[in-house]
C-alpha positions in Angstrom: -9.8 14.5 15.7 -9.2 15.1 13.0 -11.9 16.4 10.8 -12.6 14.9 7.7 -11.7 17.6 5.6 -8.4 16.6 7.2 -8.5 13.3 6.7 -9.3 14.2 2.9 -6.4 16.2 2.0 -3.7 13.5 4.0 -5.1 11.0 1.4 -5.6 13.7 -1.8 -2.1 14.2 -1.0 -0.7 11.1 -0.3 -2.4 10.0 -3.6 -1.4 13.3 -5.5 1.8 13.8 -4.3 5.3 11.0 -4.3 7.1 13.6 -2.6 4.6 13.7 -0.1 4.0 10.2 0.1 7.8 8.9 0.2 8.6 11.2 2.9 5.4 9.5 5.0 6.5 6.5 3.6 10.4 7.1 5.8 9.3 9.0 8.8 5.1 9.8 8.4 5.3 12.5 11.7 8.0 14.5 10.5 5.9 14.0 7.1 2.6 15.2 7.8 4.7 18.4 10.5 6.3 19.3 7.1 3.3 19.9 5.0 1.4 21.7 7.7 -0.2 19.1 9.4 0.6 19.5 13.1 -2.4 18.4 14.5 -2.6 15.2 12.7 1.7 14.0 13.6 0.3 15.3 17.4 -2.9 13.1 16.8 -0.4 9.7 15.0 2.4 10.4 18.0 -0.2 9.7 20.3 -1.9 6.3 18.8 1.8 5.7 18.6 2.3 5.9 21.9 -0.6 4.4 23.0 -0.4 1.2 21.0 2.9 0.8 22.0 1.8 1.0 25.8 -0.8 -1.4 24.7 1.5 -3.9 23.0 4.1 -3.7 26.4 0.4 -4.2 28.6 -0.2 -7.7 26.2 3.0 -8.9 26.2 3.6 -8.5 30.7 -0.6 -9.1 32.0 -1.6 -12.9 31.4 -5.1 -11.6 32.1 -4.7 -8.8 29.5 -3.9 -11.1 27.0 -6.1 -13.9 27.3 -8.9 -11.6 27.3 -7.6 -10.0 23.5 -7.2 -13.6 22.3 -11.1 -14.7 23.5 -12.3 -11.6 22.3 -9.8 -8.7 20.5 -12.4 -6.3 19.1 -13.8 -5.9 22.5 -10.5 -5.8 24.6 -8.6 -3.4 22.1 -11.9 -0.8 21.9 -12.4 -1.2 26.2 -8.5 0.0 25.9 -9.4 3.0 24.0 -8.4 1.9 20.2 -10.8 3.9 17.9 -13.0 1.5 15.9 -11.5 3.4 12.6 -8.0 1.5 13.4 -9.2 -2.2 15.0 -9.3 -3.6 10.5 -5.6 -2.6 10.2 -4.3 -3.3 13.7 -6.1 -6.6 13.1 -5.1 -7.0 9.9 -1.4 -7.2 11.1 -2.3 -9.2 13.3 -3.4 -11.6 11.2 -6.8 -12.0 13.0 -9.3 -14.7 11.3 -11.9 -13.6 9.2 -14.6 -13.7 12.1 -12.6 -11.2 14.9 -12.0 -9.5 11.0 -15.8 -9.5 10.3 -16.7 -8.3 13.4 -15.2 -4.9 13.0 -17.7 -3.8 10.3 -20.7 -4.2 13.3 -18.5 -2.1 15.5 -17.7 0.9 13.0 -21.5 0.8 12.0 -21.8 2.1 15.6 -18.8 4.0 15.7 -18.4 6.4 18.0 -21.1 4.7 20.3 -19.0 1.4 20.4 -17.2 0.6 23.6 
């Protein structure tokens, strides 16, 4: 897992270095590797692969799909999605505000949630 220092440095670079930001927008894995954040690139790659697998399962497994519709937060956590990724994922899927409100409760207990 990335350290808080690494996250802050990547965030700082994204805000202050337009070249890094453009490279990140185009190809985040290559941008992270090129900037010396190999560990972050590996974690991002693994996270993207996990989300692809989860998406495939949601499409092919009716029971998992039904579970996700009934309780998306608990389902994502149960499938290994880290709490800090819940809000961006749920916003991307246009989850209702009531579901998004659950995220702050989960993040307050992270990493104990799940």
